[in-house]
C-alpha positions in Angstrom: 207.7 5.6 113.1 209.5 7.4 115.9 212.8 9.1 115.0 215.8 7.4 116.6 217.9 9.5 118.8 221.6 10.0 117.8 224.1 11.8 120.0 227.5 12.6 118.4 230.6 12.1 120.5 233.3 14.5 121.5 233.6 17.6 119.1 231.4 16.2 116.4 228.2 17.6 115.0 225.4 16.2 112.8 224.5 18.5 109.8 221.5 18.3 107.4 222.4 19.7 104.0 220.2 22.6 102.8 219.2 22.1 99.2 220.7 24.4 96.6 218.5 26.7 94.5 216.7 25.2 91.6 217.1 28.3 89.4 219.9 30.7 88.7 219.4 34.5 89.3 218.7 34.8 85.6 215.9 32.3 85.8 217.6 29.3 84.3 216.5 26.0 85.9 219.3 23.7 86.9 218.8 20.0 86.3 219.5 17.6 89.2 222.4 16.0 87.3 224.2 19.4 87.0 223.7 20.5 90.7 226.6 20.5 93.1 226.1 19.2 96.6 225.4 22.2 98.8 228.1 23.3 101.3 225.5 24.8 103.6 223.5 23.0 106.2 221.7 23.1 109.5 223.0 21.6 112.7 220.8 18.7 113.9 222.8 17.4 116.9 225.9 18.5 118.8 228.4 16.5 120.9 229.5 17.6 124.3 232.9 19.0 123.1 236.5 18.1 122.9 239.1 17.8 125.7 242.4 19.6 126.2 245.6 18.1 127.3 244.6 18.3 131.0 241.3 16.5 130.2 239.2 19.6 130.7 236.0 19.7 128.5 236.0 22.4 125.9 232.4 23.0 124.9 231.3 23.4 121.2 230.4 26.9 120.0 227.6 25.5 117.8 224.1 24.8 118.7 221.2 22.9 117.2 219.5 25.0 114.5 222.6 27.0 113.5 223.0 27.4 109.7 226.6 26.7 108.8 229.1 26.6 105.9 231.4 23.7 105.5 234.0 22.4 103.0 233.0 20.5 99.9 234.5 17.2 101.1 233.8 17.6 104.8 232.2 15.0 107.0 231.0 11.5 106.6 227.7 10.9 104.9 225.2 8.7 106.8 221.6 7.8 106.4 219.5 7.8 109.7 215.8 7.1 109.6 215.8 7.6 105.8 217.4 11.1 106.0 220.8 11.8 104.5 223.0 13.6 107.1 226.7 14.5 107.6 228.7 13.8 110.7 231.8 16.1 111.0 234.1 17.6 113.5 233.5 21.2 114.7 236.8 22.2 113.0 235.4 21.2 109.6 232.8 24.0 109.8 234.0 27.3 108.3 231.4 29.5 109.9 227.8 30.2 111.1 225.4 32.1 108.9 223.6 34.9 110.8 
């Protein structure tokens, strides 16, 4: 089945969560029920950007493929083509991992 295309509007981005580690540094395996949702993800799609008071387009600093950190309660969870994704505003993203 072909993947559907989804383009976020304005200053929104689509983020795919990156799974947390299964083990601690000490080697203890963490069960699924005790894991927290990761606050790290990869940008899957980017909107064109927001607009200022004059109506001029302000482009987004993020691009597809960037690994980012975001807040624990950021974004709206959606399921597209069986994949769980987050849609959030650019301002909800705290930074890009380099």
